[in-house]
C-alpha positions as CSV (number, residue, x, y, z in Angstrom):
1,M,-7.3,6.5,-27.8
2,K,-4.2,7.7,-27.2
3,V,-1.0,5.2,-27.6
4,L,2.2,5.4,-26.5
5,L,4.9,3.1,-28.6
6,A,8.6,3.0,-27.1
7,L,11.2,2.1,-29.3
8,S,15.0,1.8,-29.5
9,S,17.7,0.4,-31.5
10,T,17.4,-3.2,-29.8
11,R,13.5,-2.7,-29.3
12,D,12.4,-2.3,-32.8
13,R,11.1,-5.2,-34.9
14,E,9.1,-4.5,-38.1
15,E,6.2,-7.1,-37.5
16,E,5.6,-6.3,-34.1
17,V,5.4,-2.3,-34.9
18,Q,3.1,-3.0,-37.9
19,R,0.9,-5.0,-35.8
20,V,0.5,-1.9,-33.1
21,L,0.0,0.7,-36.2
22,K,-2.6,-1.2,-38.0
23,E,-4.7,-1.2,-34.8
24,L,-4.8,2.4,-34.8
25,K,-7.8,4.1,-35.9
26,P,-8.8,7.7,-37.6
27,G,-8.9,9.9,-34.5
28,D,-6.4,7.9,-32.4
29,E,-3.1,9.5,-31.3
30,L,0.1,7.9,-31.4
31,V,3.0,8.9,-29.1
32,V,5.9,7.1,-30.4
33,L,9.2,7.4,-28.6
34,F,12.8,6.5,-29.9
35,V,15.2,6.2,-27.0
36,L,18.9,6.6,-28.1
37,D,21.1,4.3,-25.6
38,R,24.7,4.9,-25.4
39,R,25.4,1.5,-23.9
40,I,25.6,0.1,-27.6
41,P,28.3,2.5,-28.8
42,E,30.2,2.3,-25.7
43,S,30.2,-1.6,-25.6
44,V,31.4,-1.9,-29.1
45,A,34.3,0.6,-28.3
46,S,35.1,-0.9,-25.3
47,W,35.4,-4.4,-26.8
48,L,37.7,-2.9,-29.7
49,L,39.9,-1.1,-26.9
50,Y,40.0,-4.4,-25.1
51,L,41.1,-6.3,-28.1
52,G,44.2,-3.8,-28.7
53,F,42.8,-2.7,-32.0
54,M,42.9,1.0,-31.0
55,G,43.7,3.9,-28.4
56,E,41.4,5.7,-26.1
57,T,41.1,8.7,-28.3
58,L,40.1,6.7,-31.5
59,T,37.7,4.5,-29.3
60,D,36.0,8.0,-28.2
61,E,35.6,8.9,-31.8
62,I,34.4,5.4,-32.8
63,Q,31.5,5.7,-29.9
64,E,30.5,9.1,-31.4
65,V,30.2,7.9,-35.0
66,I,28.1,4.9,-34.1
67,F,25.7,7.1,-31.9
68,N,25.5,9.6,-34.5
69,E,24.5,6.8,-37.0
70,L,22.1,5.4,-34.4
71,T,20.6,8.9,-34.2
72,R,20.3,9.1,-38.1
73,N,18.4,5.7,-38.0
74,A,16.1,6.8,-35.3
75,E,15.0,9.8,-37.1
76,E,14.3,7.9,-40.2
77,R,12.4,5.3,-38.4
78,L,10.0,8.1,-36.6
79,R,9.7,9.6,-40.3
80,E,8.5,6.2,-41.7
81,I,5.9,5.8,-38.8
82,R,4.7,9.3,-39.4
83,Q,4.3,8.6,-43.0
84,T,2.6,5.4,-42.7
85,L,-0.1,7.0,-40.5
86,A,-0.5,10.3,-42.2
87,S,-3.1,9.0,-44.6
88,R,-5.0,7.4,-42.1
89,G,-6.1,10.3,-39.9
90,V,-4.0,9.2,-37.0
91,Q,-2.3,12.1,-35.0
92,V,1.4,11.3,-34.6
93,K,3.7,12.8,-32.1
94,A,7.3,11.4,-32.6
95,L,10.0,12.0,-29.7
96,L,13.7,11.3,-29.7
97,R,15.2,11.0,-26.2
98,E,18.7,9.9,-25.0
99,G,19.4,7.8,-22.0
100,D,18.0,5.1,-20.2
101,F,15.0,3.3,-21.8
102,F,12.7,2.9,-19.0
103,E,13.5,6.3,-17.4
104,A,12.6,7.9,-20.7
105,L,9.5,5.9,-20.9
106,Q,8.3,7.0,-17.6
107,E,8.9,10.5,-18.3
108,V,6.9,10.3,-21.3
109,Y,4.2,8.4,-19.8
110,E,3.8,11.1,-17.0
111,A,3.8,14.0,-19.6
112,E,1.5,12.3,-22.2
113,Q,-1.0,10.0,-19.9
114,P,-1.5,7.6,-22.6
115,D,-4.4,5.1,-22.7
116,R,-2.1,2.3,-23.8
117,V,1.5,1.8,-23.4
118,V,3.5,-0.8,-25.9
119,F,6.9,-1.5,-25.9
120,L,9.2,-4.4,-27.4
121,R,11.4,-6.8,-25.7
122,E,15.2,-5.9,-26.0
123,E,17.0,-8.1,-28.7
124,G,20.0,-7.9,-30.4
125,V,22.2,-6.4,-27.5
126,L,25.9,-6.2,-28.5
127,L,28.3,-7.6,-25.9
128,G,26.0,-7.7,-23.0
129,E,22.8,-9.0,-21.5
130,P,19.3,-7.2,-22.4
131,Q,18.1,-4.8,-20.0
132,P,15.5,-6.6,-17.5
133,T,12.3,-4.7,-17.3
134,P,11.7,-2.9,-13.9
135,G,8.5,-2.8,-12.1
136,L,6.8,0.1,-14.0
137,P,4.0,2.1,-12.0
138,F,1.7,1.9,-14.9
139,P,0.0,-0.8,-17.3
140,Y,2.1,-1.8,-20.3
141,E,2.1,-4.4,-23.1
142,E,5.6,-6.0,-23.7
143,L,5.8,-7.5,-27.0
């Protein structure tokens, strides 16, 4: 069975991820997609600019620092998942994408054609509303 598990900084809860990983059997394949979303650093930087803490140039630098940290955290998360499954005979393909979560999910779905698609509901969004799930043209599980 080929499973696509899609994560992001706001869609990554250990308990749900572990539940999906535990269901995988030797010979299964996991495609784990981590989508980096620039909305988070933009919203934080915009908020700081709005409050008058800093000017526009410094705000751009802060956005980049936050995004770089999110990237580093995503790479580490993908390594952890790969290591968790390495000894269990599950093949893991780790992908890191930047952009809209659902656009990246659909692109990877079309390229990989998994049997099962799983992603988590968005939580912990700073200064904004969670992104609603659009109508996707394939079956999925949203945990």
